[in-house]
DRENPA-886560 format. One record per residue (C-alpha): residue number from 1; residue in one letter; x negated, y negated, z. Coordinates in pm, 1 decimal. Example, Ala and Ser with C-alpha at 12.3 -4.5 7.8 and 13.67 -1.06 7.14 Angstrom:
2
num, residuo, X, Y, Z
1, A, -1230.0, 450.0, 780.0
2, S, -1367.0, 106.0, 714.0
//
This chain:
161
num, residuo, X, Y, Z
1, X, -9322.1, -6368.9, -3873.7
2, X, -9178.6, -6505.5, -3593.8
3, X, -9034.7, -6281.4, -3389.7
4, X, -8744.7, -6437.9, -3181.9
5, X, -8633.7, -6291.0, -2801.8
6, X, -8326.7, -6087.3, -2995.2
7, X, -8570.4, -5887.4, -3167.2
8, X, -8815.1, -5802.2, -2922.7
9, X, -8815.7, -5448.4, -2733.0
10, X, -8630.3, -5484.5, -2423.3
11, X, -8941.3, -5299.8, -2217.0
12, X, -9129.9, -5627.5, -2328.7
13, X, -8865.3, -5867.5, -2235.9
14, X, -8858.3, -5688.3, -1837.7
15, X, -9176.4, -5737.3, -1815.6
16, X, -9184.8, -6094.3, -1959.3
17, X, -8948.4, -6213.6, -1706.2
18, X, -9139.7, -6086.4, -1418.8
19, X, -9444.9, -6288.2, -1525.4
20, X, -9216.8, -6597.7, -1559.7
21, X, -9030.8, -6543.1, -1192.2
22, X, -9416.3, -6508.3, -1062.0
23, X, -9606.2, -6751.5, -1222.5
24, X, -9381.5, -7002.4, -1335.6
25, X, -9281.2, -7296.2, -1073.3
26, X, -8917.4, -7268.2, -850.1
27, X, -8829.7, -7254.0, -515.0
28, X, -8625.9, -7012.1, -370.5
29, X, -8353.1, -7232.7, -93.8
30, X, -8133.2, -6976.0, 146.7
31, X, -7773.4, -7120.7, 102.6
32, X, -7665.5, -6816.9, 368.1
33, X, -7616.4, -6472.1, 332.5
34, X, -7746.0, -6369.7, 19.5
35, X, -7703.0, -6655.8, -173.2
36, X, -8005.1, -6878.5, -300.1
37, X, -8042.9, -7181.0, -517.8
38, X, -8379.5, -7156.0, -734.2
39, X, -8506.6, -7495.4, -811.9
40, X, -8698.9, -7476.5, -1155.5
41, X, -8968.8, -7710.7, -1344.2
42, X, -8731.4, -7794.7, -1601.4
43, X, -8495.7, -8087.5, -1556.2
44, X, -8193.9, -7841.5, -1552.6
45, X, -8379.4, -7605.3, -1322.5
46, X, -8090.7, -7572.0, -1082.1
47, X, -7928.6, -7219.7, -1071.1
48, X, -7761.1, -7050.6, -793.2
49, X, -7830.4, -6670.9, -733.2
50, X, -7602.0, -6398.2, -552.8
51, X, -7896.7, -6136.5, -451.1
52, X, -7590.9, -5886.8, -373.3
53, X, -7450.6, -5899.7, -640.9
54, X, -7733.2, -5946.2, -897.6
55, X, -7600.1, -6225.7, -1046.9
56, X, -7736.7, -6616.9, -1140.7
57, X, -7570.0, -6905.6, -1304.7
58, X, -7819.3, -6910.6, -1549.5
59, X, -7833.2, -6898.6, -1959.2
60, X, -7983.0, -6640.4, -1980.4
61, X, -7829.4, -6412.7, -1680.2
62, X, -7467.4, -6522.8, -1850.5
63, X, -7502.0, -6457.1, -2245.7
64, X, -7784.8, -6204.7, -2252.3
65, X, -7633.8, -5982.3, -1908.9
66, X, -7987.6, -5957.2, -1800.8
67, X, -8151.4, -5951.0, -1486.8
68, X, -8276.4, -6324.2, -1557.0
69, X, -8651.0, -6442.9, -1401.0
70, X, -8413.3, -6649.2, -1099.7
71, X, -8233.5, -6347.5, -966.7
72, X, -8634.8, -6158.0, -993.4
73, X, -8793.7, -6506.6, -824.6
74, X, -8535.8, -6416.7, -505.5
75, X, -8600.3, -6028.4, -484.6
76, X, -8975.4, -6097.6, -501.9
77, X, -9000.1, -6362.8, -286.7
78, X, -8770.8, -6195.5, -48.5
79, X, -8920.6, -5872.7, -32.0
80, X, -8681.0, -5723.0, -160.4
81, X, -8918.4, -5639.0, -472.1
82, X, -9271.5, -5572.3, -400.8
83, X, -9460.5, -5783.1, -694.5
84, X, -9645.1, -5527.5, -935.7
85, X, -10008.0, -5429.2, -882.3
86, X, -10108.2, -5561.0, -1168.1
87, X, -10004.5, -5927.3, -1150.2
88, X, -10320.9, -6145.7, -1122.3
89, X, -10306.8, -6289.6, -805.0
90, X, -10446.5, -6625.3, -881.6
91, X, -10146.8, -6709.6, -1137.6
92, X, -9900.3, -6647.8, -874.4
93, X, -9711.0, -6982.7, -774.1
94, X, -9872.9, -7014.7, -466.1
95, X, -9474.3, -7150.1, -285.4
96, X, -9374.7, -6736.9, -345.3
97, X, -9175.8, -6691.0, -36.9
98, X, -9245.9, -7031.1, 123.6
99, X, -8831.5, -7143.6, 215.6
100, X, -8688.3, -6763.3, 282.1
101, X, -8702.2, -6580.7, 562.0
102, X, -8838.1, -6239.6, 394.6
103, X, -9181.2, -6211.6, 335.1
104, X, -9290.4, -6145.2, -20.9
105, X, -9455.2, -5741.5, -59.5
106, X, -9726.7, -5666.7, -288.0
107, X, -9788.5, -5318.7, -467.3
108, X, -10108.1, -5140.9, -371.3
109, X, -10312.8, -4942.6, -646.1
110, X, -10210.1, -4633.5, -441.9
111, X, -9836.3, -4699.4, -508.6
112, X, -9771.3, -4828.0, -158.1
113, X, -9683.4, -5192.1, -65.3
114, X, -9869.3, -5412.8, 142.9
115, X, -9784.1, -5738.5, 262.7
116, X, -10085.7, -5936.3, 279.4
117, X, -10130.0, -6268.6, 86.9
118, X, -10246.6, -6305.2, -214.8
119, X, -10583.0, -6478.9, -185.1
120, X, -10653.2, -6272.5, 209.1
121, X, -11017.2, -6196.0, 159.4
122, X, -11010.5, -5959.2, 415.1
123, X, -10712.9, -5817.2, 670.9
124, X, -10847.8, -5965.0, 929.9
125, X, -10851.1, -6307.5, 799.1
126, X, -10533.1, -6299.8, 718.0
127, X, -10420.8, -6296.2, 1098.5
128, X, -10142.4, -6532.2, 1255.1
129, X, -10190.8, -6896.0, 1356.2
130, X, -10095.7, -6795.5, 1711.8
131, X, -10308.6, -6495.4, 1781.8
132, X, -10504.2, -6450.5, 2152.5
133, X, -10654.2, -6159.6, 2146.2
134, X, -10900.9, -6077.4, 2436.6
135, X, -11234.3, -5914.4, 2407.1
136, X, -11158.9, -5793.0, 2736.2
137, X, -10849.2, -5580.0, 2556.6
138, X, -11097.4, -5368.1, 2262.8
139, X, -10819.9, -5185.8, 2209.0
140, X, -10526.8, -5393.6, 2211.3
141, X, -10403.8, -5601.3, 1978.7
142, X, -10198.5, -5976.3, 2079.4
143, X, -9850.5, -5975.5, 2065.8
144, X, -9846.8, -6218.5, 1776.5
145, X, -10106.4, -5994.3, 1625.0
146, X, -9928.0, -5681.6, 1693.3
147, X, -9603.2, -5819.2, 1570.9
148, X, -9715.9, -5897.6, 1183.3
149, X, -9819.9, -5543.0, 1187.6
150, X, -10169.6, -5565.4, 1287.8
151, X, -10292.1, -5171.6, 1558.3
152, X, -10617.0, -5311.7, 1643.8
153, X, -10716.9, -5644.5, 1775.9
154, X, -10876.7, -5942.3, 1545.9
155, X, -11254.2, -5895.6, 1548.7
156, X, -11367.3, -6204.4, 1451.3
157, X, -11247.8, -6285.3, 1778.1
158, X, -11528.6, -6475.0, 1980.1
159, X, -11713.2, -6543.0, 1664.0
160, X, -11754.7, -6900.0, 1718.4
161, X, -11879.0, -6922.4, 2061.5
//
């Protein structure tokens, strides 16, 4: 027997919308304040999201009165909501958070959150592009590394020489 959306259990819908918000191609474009345009992969896929009020112009939000994938995508992209730890990093849309000021946050398995990007092999490889740590200052990171949350200097400085 085929199960329609209306017949599904609410908790399954919530998880399904999270998965779709993270894996489908969607660009989140800031319009000013807490207003965003979310452009999806289908022909009619441009919706306005008010992140402060939790509203979206899509039919799912309008008629089912649920938090739609567009609202969730904005929350994930801006770092307002951490990406759940159960998410497979290889399945997440690579453009998550690309056009917004906030940084996506990823839930750690210990219950905390991290600002590390998906796919980073280790913390040291995720240093900022403008890192200028010096081997002369063994205990202090450069300003770009400190700004991005690193408390120690880049251990890979001088590896190319």
